[in-house]
C-alpha positions in Angstrom: 15.2 16.8 -5.1 12.7 14.2 -6.7 15.2 11.3 -7.3 16.4 11.6 -3.4 12.7 11.3 -2.5 12.3 8.4 -4.8 15.3 6.7 -3.7 14.4 7.1 0.1 11.1 5.4 -0.7 12.3 2.6 -2.6 15.1 2.0 -0.3 12.7 2.1 2.6 10.2 -0.2 0.8 13.0 -2.7 -0.2 14.2 -2.7 3.4 10.8 -3.6 4.7 10.5 -6.3 2.3 13.7 -8.0 2.9 12.9 -7.9 6.7 9.4 -9.1 6.0 11.0 -12.0 4.1 12.9 -13.0 7.2 10.0 -12.2 9.5 8.0 -15.0 7.3 10.8 -17.5 7.5 11.0 -17.2 11.1 7.2 -17.6 11.5 7.5 -20.5 9.3 10.3 -22.2 11.3 9.3 -21.3 14.8 5.5 -21.9 14.5 5.4 -23.9 11.3 2.0 -24.4 9.2 0.1 -25.0 12.4 -3.2 -24.3 14.0 -1.1 -21.6 16.1 0.3 -19.8 13.1 -3.3 -19.5 11.8 -4.6 -18.1 15.0 -2.2 -15.3 14.8 -2.8 -14.6 11.1 -6.4 -14.5 11.9 -5.9 -12.1 14.6 -3.7 -9.8 12.4 -6.0 -9.9 9.4 -8.3 -7.0 10.3 -5.9 -4.6 11.4 -3.5 -5.3 8.5 -6.3 -5.3 6.0 -7.5 -1.5 7.3 -4.0 -0.5 7.3 -4.0 -1.4 3.3 -7.3 0.0 2.7 -6.8 3.6 4.2 -3.3 3.6 5.4 -1.5 2.8 2.2 -2.8 5.8 0.2 -6.3 6.4 0.7 -5.4 8.8 3.7 -2.7 10.6 1.8 -5.0 11.2 -1.4 -7.5 13.0 0.7 -5.1 14.9 3.2 -2.4 16.3 1.3 -4.5 18.2 -1.2 -6.7 19.7 1.6 -3.7 20.3 3.8 -2.3 22.3 0.9 -5.5 24.3 0.4 -6.4 25.4 4.0 -4.9 28.2 5.6 -5.3 26.9 9.1 -3.3 23.8 8.8 -2.8 23.3 12.7 -6.2 23.1 13.2 -7.1 21.0 10.3 -4.5 18.5 11.1 -5.4 18.3 14.9 -9.0 18.0 14.1 -8.6 15.0 11.6 -6.3 13.4 14.2 -8.8 13.6 17.0 -11.9 12.4 15.0 -10.1 9.4 13.8 -8.3 8.8 17.3 -11.6 8.9 19.0 -13.2 6.7 16.4 -10.6 4.0 16.6 -10.2 4.0 20.5 -14.1 3.5 20.7 -13.8 0.8 17.6 -10.8 -0.9 19.2 -12.9 -0.9 22.8 -15.9 -2.7 21.0 -13.5 -5.1 19.5 -12.2 -6.1 22.6 -15.7 -6.3 24.4 -17.1 -8.4 21.6 -13.8 -10.1 20.5 -15.5 -13.6 20.8 -18.2 -12.9 18.3 -15.7 -11.0 15.9 -13.3 -14.0 15.9 -16.2 -16.3 14.9 -16.7 -14.3 11.8 -13.1 -13.9 11.1 -12.6 -17.9 11.5 -15.8 -19.3 10.8 -14.3 -22.8 10.9 -12.5 -22.7 14.2 -13.8 -24.9 17.1 -15.4 -22.9 20.3 -12.1 -24.0 22.0 -9.8 -22.5 19.4 -12.0 -19.2 19.1 -11.9 -18.7 23.0 -8.1 -18.9 22.5 -7.8 -16.6 19.5 -10.3 -13.7 20.9 -7.6 -12.2 23.0 -5.2 -11.9 20.2 -7.7 -10.3 18.1 -8.2 -7.8 20.8 -4.8 -6.9 21.3 -3.7 -7.1 17.5 -6.6 -4.4 16.5 -5.1 -1.7 19.1 -2.3 -1.8 16.2 -4.8 0.0 13.8 -4.7 3.2 16.2 -1.0 3.2 16.2 -0.7 3.2 12.5 -3.1 5.7 12.0 -1.0 8.1 14.2 2.1 7.0 11.9 -0.1 7.5 8.6 -1.1 11.3 9.9 2.4 12.1 11.1 4.0 10.7 7.6 1.4 12.6 5.8 2.4 15.9 7.3 6.0 15.1 6.7 5.4 14.7 3.3 4.3 18.3 2.9 7.6 19.2 3.6 9.0 16.5 1.4 10.5 14.4 4.2 10.2 10.8 3.3 12.9 9.1 5.5 10.6 8.2 8.5 7.8 7.1 6.4 9.8 5.1 4.2 11.6 3.1 6.9 9.0 3.1 9.5 7.4 -0.4 8.2 10.7 -2.0 8.9 10.2 -1.4 12.6 7.3 -3.4 12.7 9.0 -6.6 10.8 12.2 -5.8 13.5 9.9 -6.0 16.4 8.3 -9.2 15.2 11.6 -10.7 14.3 13.0 -10.0 17.7 9.8 -11.5 19.3 9.8 -14.6 17.3 13.7 -15.1 18.4 12.7 -14.4 22.1 9.7 -17.0 22.1 11.4 -19.5 19.9 11.8 -21.9 22.9 8.4 -20.8 24.4 5.3 -23.0 24.2 3.5 -22.0 20.8 0.5 -20.2 22.5 2.9 -18.0 24.5 5.0 -17.5 21.3 1.9 -16.1 19.5 0.9 -14.1 22.6 4.5 -12.4 22.6 4.1 -11.9 18.6 1.0 -9.9 19.2 2.5 -7.6 21.7 5.4 -7.2 19.5 2.9 -5.8 16.9 2.0 -2.9 19.3 5.5 -2.1 20.3 6.4 -2.1 16.3 3.8 0.5 16.1 4.9 2.5 18.9 8.4 2.5 17.5 6.8 3.3 14.3 5.4 6.7 15.9 8.8 7.4 17.8 10.6 7.4 14.6 8.3 10.1 13.4 8.6 12.3 16.3 12.2 13.8 15.9 11.3 15.1 12.1 7.9 16.4 13.5 9.7 18.4 16.1 12.6 19.4 13.9 10.1 20.7 11.1 7.8 22.6 13.8 4.8 20.3 13.2 4.4 19.7 16.9 4.2 23.5 17.2 1.7 23.8 14.5 -0.4 21.2 16.4 -0.5 23.4 19.5 -1.3 26.4 17.4 -4.0 24.2 16.0 -5.7 23.4 19.5 -5.6 27.3 20.0 -7.6 27.6 17.0 -10.3 25.1 17.9 -10.2 26.3 21.6 -13.3 28.4 22.1 -12.9 31.2 24.6 -16.2 33.2 25.8 -13.9 35.6 27.5 -12.4 37.1 24.5 -13.7 40.3 23.1 -16.7 40.5 20.4 -13.9 41.0 17.4 -11.6 38.3 18.7 -14.8 35.9 19.2 -15.6 36.5 15.6 -12.4 35.8 14.2 -12.3 32.9 16.7 -15.5 31.6 14.6 -14.5 32.3 11.3 -11.4 30.2 12.1 -13.4 27.3 13.2 -15.8 27.6 10.4 -12.9 27.7 8.0 -11.5 24.3 9.6 -14.9 22.7 9.8 -15.2 23.2 6.1 -11.7 21.8 5.4 -12.6 18.8 7.3 -15.9 18.2 5.7 -14.3 18.6 2.3 -11.4 15.8 3.2 -14.1 13.2 4.3 -15.8 13.9 1.0 -12.7 12.9 -0.8 -11.5 10.3 1.7 -14.5 7.9 1.5 -14.2 7.6 -2.1 -10.3 7.1 -2.0 -11.0 4.6 0.6 -13.3 2.7 -1.6 -10.8 3.1 -4.5 -7.8 1.5 -2.3 -9.8 -1.5 -1.5 -10.4 -2.9 -4.9 -7.2 -4.1 -4.9 -7.9 -6.3 -1.7 -11.2 -7.1 -3.2 -9.7 -8.3 -6.3 -7.3 -10.3 -4.4 -10.2 -12.0 -2.4 -12.3 -12.6 -5.4 -9.2 -14.4 -7.3 -8.8 -16.6 -3.9 -12.3 -17.5 -4.2 -12.2 -18.6 -7.9 -9.1 -20.2 -7.5 -10.9 -22.5 -4.8 -12.8 -24.1 -7.7 -9.5 -25.1 -9.7 -7.0 -27.7 -8.9 -5.5 -28.2 -5.9 -2.7 -25.5 -5.4 -4.1 -23.0 -7.5 -4.4 -20.7 -4.8 -0.7 -20.9 -3.7 0.4 -20.4 -7.2 -1.4 -17.0 -7.1 0.0 -16.4 -3.9 3.6 -16.9 -4.4 3.4 -15.2 -8.1 1.5 -12.2 -6.6 4.4 -11.6 -3.8 6.9 -11.6 -6.8 4.9 -9.2 -8.6 4.3 -6.9 -5.8 8.0 -6.2 -5.1 9.0 -3.9 -8.4 5.4 -2.5 -8.2 6.3 -1.4 -4.5 9.9 -0.5 -5.0 9.4 1.5 -8.0 5.7 2.8 -8.8 4.7 3.2 -4.9 7.8 4.9 -4.3 7.7 7.1 -7.2 4.0 8.0 -6.5 4.6 8.8 -3.0 7.7 11.3 -3.9 5.6 12.7 -6.5 2.4 13.3 -5.1 3.5 16.3 -2.8 5.2 18.3 -5.8 1.9 17.7 -7.8 -0.6 18.7 -5.4 1.5 21.7 -4.5 1.9 22.9 -8.1 -1.7 22.4 -9.1 -2.8 24.4 -5.9 -0.4 27.0 -7.3 -2.1 26.9 -10.6 1.2 25.9 -11.9 -0.1 23.1 -14.2 3.0 23.3 -16.5 5.4 22.3 -13.6 3.1 19.6 -12.7 3.1 18.0 -16.0 7.3 18.4 -16.2 7.4 16.5 -13.0 4.8 13.8 -14.4 6.8 13.5 -17.5 10.1 12.7 -15.7 8.7 10.4 -13.5 6.6 8.7 -16.4 10.0 8.0 -18.3 11.7 6.7 -15.0 9.0 4.3 -14.2 8.4 3.2 -18.0 12.2 2.3 -17.9 12.2 0.5 -14.8 9.1 -1.3 -15.0 9.8 -2.2 -18.6 13.1 -3.9 -17.7 11.4 -5.7 -14.9 8.7 -7.2 -17.3 11.1 -8.2 -19.8 13.6 -9.7 -17.2 10.6 -11.4 -15.3 9.3 -13.1 -18.5 12.5 -14.3 -20.0 13.3 -15.5 -16.3 10.2 -16.8 -15.0 11.2 -20.2 -14.7 14.5 -19.5 -13.2 13.0 -17.0 -10.5 10.3 -19.1 -9.3 13.0 -22.2 -9.1 15.5 -20.1 -7.1 13.1 -18.7 -4.7 10.6 -21.8 -4.2 11.7 -24.9 -5.7 12.5 -27.3 -2.7 10.8 -29.6 -0.4 7.4 -30.2 -1.6 7.5 -27.5 -4.2 8.3 -29.6 -7.2 9.5 -28.9 -10.9 5.9 -29.2 -11.9 4.8 -26.5 -9.3 7.8 -24.2 -10.6 6.6 -24.3 -14.2 2.9 -23.7 -13.5 3.8 -20.9 -10.9 6.1 -19.3 -13.4 3.4 -19.0 -15.9 1.1 -17.3 -13.3 3.8 -14.8 -12.6 4.6 -14.0 -16.3 0.8 -13.2 -16.6 0.9 -10.7 -13.6 3.7 -9.2 -15.4 1.8 -8.4 -18.4 -0.1 -5.8 -16.2 2.7 -4.6 -14.5 3.5 -1.3 -16.6 -0.3 -0.3 -16.7 -0.9 -0.7 -12.8 2.5 1.0 -12.2 1.9 4.1 -14.7 -1.8 4.5 -13.5 -0.5 5.2 -10.0 1.5 8.5 -11.3 -1.4 9.6 -13.4 -4.1 9.1 -10.9 -2.4 11.8 -8.7 -3.6 14.3 -11.3 -7.0 13.4 -10.3 -6.5 13.2 -6.7 -4.8 16.7 -6.9 -8.0 18.0 -8.5 -10.0 16.5 -5.6 -11.4 13.7 -7.9 -11.2 10.9 -5.8 -14.8 9.8 -6.4 -13.9 9.5 -9.9 -10.9 7.4 -9.5 -12.9 5.2 -7.2 -15.2 4.7 -10.2 -12.6 3.9 -12.5 -11.4 1.4 -10.1 -14.5 -0.1 -9.6 -15.5 -0.5 -13.1 -11.8 -1.9 -13.9 -12.7 -4.5 -11.2 -15.7 -5.8 -12.7 -14.2 -6.2 -16.0 -11.1 -8.0 -14.4 -13.5 -10.4 -12.4 -15.6 -11.2 -15.8 -12.1 -11.9 -17.8 -10.8 -13.8 -14.9 -14.1 -15.9 -14.9 -13.7 -16.5 -18.7 -10.0 -17.2 -18.8 -9.8 -19.4 -15.6 -11.9 -22.2 -17.7 -9.1 -22.6 -20.4 -5.9 -21.4 -18.3 -6.5 -22.1 -14.9 -4.7 -20.2 -12.3 -3.0 -18.5 -15.3 -6.1 -17.2 -16.5 -6.8 -15.3 -13.1 -3.8 -13.5 -13.3 -4.3 -12.6 -16.9 -7.7 -11.4 -16.0 -6.1 -9.0 -13.4 -3.7 -7.9 -16.1 -6.6 -7.0 -18.2 -8.2 -5.0 -15.7 -4.9 -3.1 -15.5 -5.0 -1.9 -18.7 -8.7 -0.4 -18.4 -7.8 1.2 -15.3 -4.8 2.9 -17.2 -6.6 3.8 -20.1 -9.5 5.3 -18.3 -7.0 7.2 -16.0 -5.6 8.8 -19.2 -9.0 9.5 -20.6 -9.9 11.5 -17.7 -6.2 13.1 -17.4 -6.3 13.8 -21.3 -5.0 12.3 -24.0 -3.6 15.4 -25.7 -1.4 15.9 -22.4 -0.3 12.1 -22.4 0.9 11.9 -26.2 3.0 15.2 -25.5 4.5 13.1 -22.6 4.7 10.2 -24.6 6.5 11.6 -27.8 10.0 11.9 -26.6 12.3 10.7 -29.2 15.4 10.7 -27.0 13.8 8.5 -24.3 12.2 6.3 -26.8 15.6 5.5 -28.2 16.8 5.3 -24.6 14.4 2.6 -23.5 14.4 0.8 -26.8 18.2 0.3 -26.5 18.1 -0.8 -22.7 15.7 -3.5 -23.6 17.7 -4.7 -26.6 20.6 -5.0 -24.5 18.6 -6.8 -21.5 17.3 -9.2 -24.0 20.8 -10.1 -25.4 22.2 -10.4 -21.9 19.7 -12.5 -20.6 19.3 -14.9 -23.3 23.1 -15.4 -23.3 22.9 -15.9 -19.6 20.0 -18.5 -20.3 21.8 -20.4 -23.2 25.6 -20.3 -22.2 25.6 -19.9 -18.5 22.6 -21.1 -16.8 22.1 -24.3 -18.7 25.7 -25.4 -17.6 
């Protein structure tokens, strides 16, 4: 069951990333590196940022444990949905009304004319946040039943909608093209919701939400006994919602540290030689691929199981699932690290060395890529051990660990960039990965971790696979690629 969920999530992420690559390629081909592409990226920046901060993890981290714990799941889910939808509708209306001053903040260097043109795009794109929240809520409910297909493949629909819009607008005037692209973002969000509707209906969640409506509804015509029962239900739902928000805000802060780290790296890179920001961007894009396909897919598949077993006080079963996931992820990520470091130059050459991207750029970007890879294993493994904290409603502790590690990483990046440039920034990020990993293990429990780690069979298998990979890749580099 776990492996099926893992492959579903990883294949969905891979499909989305491949389509995302084609989307970026089409965007570059049709819009180029122009002011119009800048206008669209500015407009898409806020909804994309918020989606990453609370949509990709923070909401699930707080929602799923409480959804397992509460008795009145329909009322709880419906009330959470109504609170968020009401807030996001109001926020989107404010963005629509004050789109011009908001655009000035997002694109401070734009002229007044460009801001006037970009403001409508900002207002259109911001509505995507409401749509993606509904997708996130439906996806979290489906994960309760360990149904991951719609959630895994729905991001691909956004990319497909944007690809179709770009093809449709390829002969249009540039501003008209980005206007079509902005509406395509909303169409992609609607398509993502529709993809979730069938499994939601099939698994009875729409019926559960309807029951939740009755649980929330006040009826003064009921008899005294029924009124008391209704009030008890509403009090129970209210407490569950309060417990959710106690965990959600720390989880959101914890999820935002990755975006903040990227922002800080970009800021520090601006003080280095020209091209440093691009080296970080290109190298990080490749680094994120195995992290998403393997680590994020594993943690997404594992979280409902761990949360369920913790809720049912079956700690031994939760540890068994963690052990299996740990060794699966350790093998996959270790192979990626070794392969990436041995083929660092070849990977960058294959993907980027053309046009104005020279051999010198390849060699520098490859070093940055290898520095990022140093942190792949700790960053990936942290995602599964942090599930233990989330399942015990310790999102605030996880957020503190992330914030402390961010501070350490920023300090290391500042020191290392003096001697190693962009590579030093990537290495500083990897060092922060080790800090967050060891701190998470400290609160997970070293005794538990050592029991998971001490597995002679898997240690031998991992060592054997790494040895085989080393021989194969070194032979490839020395006898095949050099020809």
